[in-house]
C-alpha positions as CSV (number, residue, x, y, z in Angstrom):
1,M,-3.2,-25.8,5.4
2,K,-2.2,-25.8,2.4
3,G,-2.4,-22.6,0.3
4,I,-1.4,-20.8,-3.0
5,L,-1.1,-17.0,-3.0
6,L,-1.3,-15.7,-6.5
7,G,-0.3,-12.3,-7.4
8,T,2.6,-9.8,-7.2
9,A,5.7,-11.1,-5.3
10,H,9.7,-11.0,-6.1
11,P,11.1,-10.3,-8.5
12,Y,8.8,-7.7,-9.0
13,R,9.0,-4.5,-6.7
14,G,6.3,-2.8,-4.4
15,G,4.2,-2.8,-2.0
16,L,1.3,-5.3,-3.9
17,A,4.4,-7.4,-3.2
18,S,5.7,-6.7,-0.3
19,F,2.0,-7.3,1.6
20,N,2.0,-11.0,-0.5
21,E,5.4,-11.8,0.5
22,R,4.8,-10.9,4.0
23,L,1.1,-12.5,4.4
24,A,2.6,-16.0,3.0
25,Q,5.7,-15.7,5.4
26,E,3.1,-15.3,8.2
27,F,1.0,-18.9,7.4
28,I,4.0,-20.3,7.4
29,Q,5.6,-19.3,10.5
30,H,2.0,-20.6,11.4
31,G,3.1,-24.0,10.7
32,H,0.7,-24.1,7.4
33,T,2.4,-24.7,4.1
34,F,2.5,-22.0,1.6
35,E,3.7,-21.0,-2.3
36,I,2.9,-17.8,-4.3
37,F,2.7,-18.3,-8.1
38,T,3.6,-14.8,-9.6
39,F,4.5,-13.6,-13.0
40,T,6.0,-14.1,-16.0
41,L,4.7,-11.3,-17.2
42,Q,2.9,-8.6,-15.0
43,Y,2.5,-5.2,-17.5
44,P,3.1,-5.2,-20.7
45,S,5.8,-2.4,-20.8
46,F,3.5,0.0,-22.6
47,L,0.6,0.0,-20.0
48,F,3.5,0.5,-17.0
49,P,4.1,3.7,-16.1
50,G,7.6,3.5,-14.1
51,K,10.6,2.7,-14.8
52,T,11.1,-1.0,-13.9
53,Q,8.5,-3.4,-12.5
54,Y,11.8,-5.4,-11.2
55,S,13.3,-5.2,-7.5
56,T,17.4,-5.1,-7.1
57,S,16.3,-6.7,-3.3
58,A,17.3,-10.4,-2.8
59,K,14.5,-12.7,-3.1
60,P,13.0,-13.3,0.5
61,Q,14.4,-15.8,2.3
62,Q,12.0,-19.2,3.4
63,L,9.6,-18.2,0.7
64,S,8.6,-20.5,-2.4
65,I,7.8,-18.1,-5.2
66,H,7.1,-19.5,-8.6
67,R,6.8,-17.2,-11.9
68,K,4.0,-19.1,-13.7
69,V,1.2,-16.2,-14.9
70,N,1.3,-14.4,-18.4
71,S,-1.3,-11.8,-17.2
72,V,-2.6,-11.4,-20.9
73,N,-1.8,-15.1,-22.2
74,Y,-5.1,-16.9,-22.0
75,F,-3.9,-20.1,-22.4
76,N,-1.2,-19.6,-19.6
77,W,-4.4,-19.2,-17.7
78,L,-5.7,-22.1,-18.6
79,K,-2.7,-23.9,-17.8
80,V,-2.0,-21.8,-14.2
81,G,-5.5,-23.1,-13.6
82,K,-4.8,-26.7,-14.4
83,E,-1.9,-26.9,-12.1
84,I,-3.9,-25.3,-9.1
85,K,-6.7,-28.0,-9.7
86,K,-4.5,-31.2,-9.6
87,L,-1.9,-29.5,-6.7
88,A,-6.0,-29.2,-4.9
89,P,-4.7,-26.2,-1.8
90,D,-7.5,-25.6,0.5
91,L,-7.1,-22.3,-0.1
92,L,-6.3,-19.6,-3.1
93,I,-6.0,-16.2,-1.9
94,I,-5.8,-13.7,-4.5
95,K,-4.8,-9.8,-3.9
96,Y,-7.4,-7.7,-6.0
97,W,-6.3,-3.8,-7.3
98,T,-7.2,-3.4,-10.6
99,P,-9.4,-4.4,-12.9
100,F,-7.1,-5.1,-15.6
101,M,-6.1,-8.7,-13.6
102,A,-9.9,-9.5,-13.7
103,P,-9.4,-11.7,-17.0
104,C,-6.6,-13.7,-15.5
105,F,-7.3,-14.0,-11.9
106,S,-11.0,-15.0,-12.7
107,T,-10.0,-17.7,-15.4
108,I,-7.4,-19.2,-13.0
109,A,-9.8,-19.6,-10.4
110,K,-12.7,-21.0,-11.7
111,I,-10.9,-24.2,-13.4
112,A,-8.8,-24.2,-10.1
113,K,-12.3,-24.4,-8.0
114,Q,-13.3,-27.4,-10.0
115,N,-11.6,-29.9,-7.4
116,K,-14.2,-28.9,-5.5
117,K,-11.7,-28.4,-2.7
118,T,-10.0,-25.5,-3.2
119,K,-11.3,-22.2,-1.9
120,V,-10.8,-18.5,-3.5
121,I,-10.3,-15.3,-0.9
122,C,-9.9,-12.3,-2.5
123,I,-8.3,-9.7,-0.3
124,A,-9.3,-6.3,-1.9
125,D,-7.2,-3.4,-1.8
126,N,-9.6,-1.4,-4.4
127,I,-12.6,-2.7,-6.4
128,V,-13.4,0.5,-7.7
129,P,-10.8,2.0,-9.0
130,H,-8.8,5.4,-8.5
131,E,-8.1,5.6,-12.2
132,R,-10.9,4.4,-14.3
133,T,-11.5,3.2,-17.2
134,F,-14.7,1.6,-19.3
135,Y,-14.1,-1.8,-18.5
136,D,-14.0,-1.6,-15.5
137,A,-17.3,-2.8,-14.0
138,V,-17.8,-5.5,-16.6
139,F,-14.3,-7.3,-15.4
140,T,-14.7,-6.7,-11.5
141,Q,-18.1,-8.3,-12.0
142,Y,-16.5,-11.5,-13.7
143,F,-14.2,-11.9,-10.9
144,L,-16.5,-11.6,-8.1
145,K,-18.0,-14.4,-9.5
146,Q,-15.5,-16.6,-8.7
147,V,-14.5,-15.5,-5.1
148,D,-16.0,-17.7,-2.9
149,A,-15.3,-15.0,0.1
150,M,-14.3,-11.1,0.3
151,V,-11.3,-9.3,2.7
152,V,-11.5,-5.7,2.5
153,M,-9.1,-3.9,4.4
154,S,-11.5,-0.6,4.7
155,E,-15.1,0.8,5.1
156,S,-15.2,2.4,1.7
157,V,-14.2,-0.9,0.1
158,R,-17.3,-2.7,1.7
159,N,-19.1,0.0,0.5
160,D,-18.1,-0.2,-3.0
161,L,-18.3,-4.0,-2.9
162,Q,-22.5,-3.7,-2.5
163,K,-22.6,-1.6,-5.8
164,F,-22.1,-4.9,-7.8
165,N,-24.6,-6.9,-5.2
166,Y,-21.8,-9.7,-4.0
167,Q,-23.8,-12.3,-1.7
168,K,-21.2,-14.1,-0.1
169,P,-19.0,-13.3,3.2
170,V,-17.3,-10.2,3.4
171,M,-14.4,-10.3,6.2
172,F,-13.2,-6.7,7.5
173,T,-10.0,-6.9,9.0
174,P,-7.4,-3.1,9.3
175,H,-4.2,-3.5,6.8
176,P,-1.6,-4.9,8.8
177,L,1.6,-3.1,9.8
178,F,4.6,-3.1,6.9
179,D,7.0,-4.4,9.7
180,N,9.0,-5.9,7.1
181,F,11.5,-2.5,6.6
182,G,13.2,-3.0,9.7
183,E,14.1,-1.8,12.9
184,R,13.6,2.4,13.9
185,F,16.7,3.7,14.6
186,T,17.8,7.1,15.4
187,K,17.2,10.7,13.2
188,A,21.0,11.8,13.3
189,E,21.7,8.3,11.6
190,A,18.6,8.3,9.1
191,C,19.9,11.7,8.3
192,K,22.9,11.2,7.3
193,K,22.5,8.4,5.4
194,L,20.4,10.8,2.9
195,N,22.7,13.6,3.7
196,L,20.5,15.8,5.1
197,A,20.8,18.4,8.2
198,A,20.1,16.5,11.5
199,D,19.2,19.4,13.2
200,K,15.7,20.2,10.8
201,N,12.5,19.2,10.8
202,Y,10.8,16.8,8.0
203,L,7.8,16.7,6.4
204,L,7.6,12.9,4.6
205,F,5.5,12.7,1.6
206,F,6.1,8.5,0.7
207,G,5.6,6.1,-2.7
208,F,4.3,6.4,-6.3
209,I,3.5,9.7,-7.1
210,R,0.0,9.5,-8.8
211,D,-2.1,12.4,-9.1
212,Y,-4.8,11.1,-6.5
213,K,-2.2,11.4,-3.8
214,G,-2.5,15.1,-3.4
215,L,1.7,16.0,-3.4
216,D,0.4,19.5,-5.2
217,L,-2.0,20.1,-2.0
218,L,1.0,19.5,0.2
219,L,3.2,22.0,-1.3
220,K,0.6,24.5,-1.4
221,A,0.3,24.1,2.1
222,F,3.6,24.0,2.8
223,A,4.8,27.0,0.7
224,G,2.3,28.8,3.0
225,I,3.1,27.4,6.2
226,R,5.0,30.2,8.7
227,L,6.3,29.0,11.6
228,Q,9.2,31.0,13.5
229,D,12.0,28.9,14.9
230,Q,11.3,26.3,13.1
231,Q,13.7,25.1,10.2
232,L,11.0,22.7,8.5
233,E,11.8,21.2,5.4
234,L,10.0,18.9,3.3
235,I,11.2,15.2,1.8
236,I,9.6,13.6,-1.6
237,A,10.1,10.1,-1.8
238,G,8.8,8.5,-5.1
239,E,8.6,7.4,-8.2
240,Y,6.8,9.4,-10.7
241,Y,4.0,7.7,-11.9
242,S,2.1,11.2,-13.5
243,D,4.0,14.5,-15.2
244,E,6.8,14.9,-13.2
245,K,7.6,18.3,-14.4
246,K,3.9,19.9,-13.1
247,Y,5.3,19.2,-9.5
248,Q,8.7,20.7,-10.6
249,Q,7.2,23.6,-12.2
250,L,4.8,24.1,-8.5
251,I,7.7,23.9,-6.5
252,A,9.8,26.2,-8.5
253,D,6.3,28.8,-8.8
254,L,6.3,28.6,-5.6
255,H,9.8,29.0,-4.5
256,L,10.6,25.9,-2.4
257,E,13.6,24.5,-4.2
258,N,15.7,25.1,-1.2
259,R,12.9,23.6,1.3
260,V,12.3,19.9,-0.9
261,H,14.4,17.4,-1.1
262,P,13.2,15.3,-3.8
263,F,14.3,11.1,-4.1
264,N,12.5,10.9,-7.5
265,H,13.0,7.3,-7.6
266,F,11.9,3.8,-6.3
267,I,12.7,3.5,-2.5
268,A,14.3,0.0,-2.3
269,D,13.1,-2.2,1.0
270,A,16.5,-1.8,2.6
271,D,16.3,1.9,2.4
272,V,12.3,2.5,3.5
273,K,13.5,2.5,7.0
274,Y,16.1,5.5,6.7
275,F,13.0,8.2,5.1
276,F,10.6,6.9,7.7
277,C,13.2,7.3,10.1
278,A,14.4,10.9,9.3
279,A,11.0,12.0,9.5
280,D,9.2,14.1,12.0
281,L,5.4,13.8,10.5
282,V,4.2,11.9,7.6
283,V,1.7,13.8,5.6
284,Q,-0.5,11.7,3.1
285,P,-3.1,14.4,1.4
286,Y,-4.5,12.3,-0.7
287,K,-7.9,13.5,-2.7
288,H,-9.1,10.0,-2.9
289,A,-8.1,6.9,-1.9
290,T,-8.9,2.9,0.3
291,Q,-6.4,2.6,2.3
292,S,-2.6,3.2,2.1
293,G,0.4,0.8,3.6
294,V,2.0,4.1,3.7
295,T,0.5,4.7,7.0
296,Q,1.4,0.9,7.9
297,I,4.7,2.0,7.8
298,A,4.6,5.1,9.9
299,Y,2.8,3.2,12.3
300,H,5.8,0.4,12.4
301,F,8.3,3.4,12.6
302,E,6.2,4.7,15.1
303,V,6.1,8.3,13.2
304,P,2.9,10.9,13.5
305,M,0.7,11.3,10.3
306,I,-1.6,13.9,8.9
307,V,-4.3,12.3,6.2
308,T,-7.2,13.1,4.5
309,N,-10.7,12.3,5.2
310,V,-10.9,10.2,2.0
311,G,-12.2,6.2,1.7
312,G,-10.5,4.6,4.9
313,L,-8.0,6.7,5.7
314,A,-9.4,8.0,8.8
315,E,-10.5,4.7,10.2
316,M,-6.4,4.1,10.7
317,V,-5.6,7.7,11.9
318,P,-7.5,8.4,15.1
319,H,-7.9,12.1,15.2
320,H,-5.5,14.3,17.6
321,R,-4.4,10.8,19.1
322,V,-2.0,9.4,16.6
323,G,-2.3,12.5,14.2
324,Y,-4.2,14.6,12.2
325,V,-7.4,13.7,9.7
326,T,-7.7,16.9,7.6
327,E,-9.9,17.7,4.5
328,P,-8.7,17.6,1.2
329,S,-7.5,20.8,0.6
330,S,-4.0,22.7,1.2
331,D,-5.8,24.9,3.7
332,A,-6.7,22.1,5.9
333,V,-3.3,20.2,5.7
334,R,-1.6,23.5,6.5
335,L,-3.2,24.2,9.6
336,A,-2.6,20.7,11.1
337,I,1.1,21.0,10.1
338,Q,1.2,24.3,12.1
339,H,-0.6,23.0,14.7
340,F,1.5,19.8,15.4
341,F,4.6,21.6,15.3
342,T,3.3,24.7,17.6
343,E,1.6,22.9,19.9
344,Q,4.5,20.3,20.0
345,K,2.3,17.1,19.2
346,K,5.2,14.5,18.9
347,D,6.0,12.5,21.8
348,F,2.1,12.8,22.6
349,F,1.4,10.8,19.3
350,I,4.1,8.6,19.3
351,Q,3.2,7.6,22.9
352,N,-0.5,6.7,21.7
353,I,1.2,5.3,18.3
354,K,2.8,2.4,20.5
355,Q,-0.4,1.6,21.9
356,E,-3.0,2.1,18.7
357,K,0.0,-0.2,16.0
358,Q,-1.1,-3.2,18.5
359,R,-4.4,-3.5,16.8
360,F,-2.8,-4.4,13.2
361,G,-1.3,-7.7,13.2
362,W,-1.0,-9.9,10.3
363,D,-2.0,-12.7,12.4
364,I,-5.8,-11.1,12.8
365,L,-6.2,-11.2,8.6
366,M,-4.6,-14.3,8.9
367,H,-6.9,-16.2,11.0
368,A,-9.9,-13.8,9.3
369,I,-9.0,-15.9,6.1
370,I,-8.9,-19.2,7.2
371,K,-12.0,-19.0,9.1
372,H,-14.0,-18.9,5.8
373,C,-12.1,-21.6,4.3
């Protein structure tokens, strides 16, 4: 097959780029011709909450990535749509995560489909965004009209899709493993790289820090933990997309300065492995969610998890098998952390993770997409 993926990729950074690049690699490995059309401008700088949109990593090898799309230029959308229409790929894959991109993606897809050959497949991270705006529903409805089939990675997204009376095919397939961050190595090596003591136990909060991800719940839970003979500390690894000062103040108010290790910057792909290999337990105390790529990195590095019972997180983490599913409260998170260490569940969970991770293959997602082309 011949395919084009429309969305974030190198030189842009983050989970969206990692996902799109890894999916393109899967198609290529199976003998398909595949290209990525990414942005010349993804977000205007005043709309981007982080320090930079760009990656410092090298361009992925064996990928054909073209910077063509300006997310706010209507005439650019017409041009790109006409180009894809002329190229006539069998499928156009769009990774959808925010209604802000709906006008751009919709216009391109509508024009591309005029060749009567190209099928538009959407992989939906979110249908209803975590942080709402007044235009969400109208923009998303317009986008869905141009899509021939949807791939959802959690039942919560499928349920959100029903609110828009979407009548075309919808496929559910779990978020595949993020297996592109290198191989697992020893905790001692990871701790040395991060300048951490290897004889401590570490909780890990990883990823962009937004209010809905519940870092405040984790800090309050962590402050309330009383475990004898457990040298327990917390790693916070990720760039703040919310007000950093309020979290720093909470750490100070809870007297956690000596037990929290902040890495308050974007974690480059090459460094992701150090944080997960240093961690004994990954904690995702989200207040609401759909699915999370952090879960799939934890699976890859075989690290037990605590997730909250919101969105599709519980679908990915079988309770008491590979980790814990709790209510989104500091007390519930605290009790799960305490149970993990007092009952010495780490080795048991890791053995189950080795089995459970087998159901998260990229080939499963690829074949689900091809089925509807």
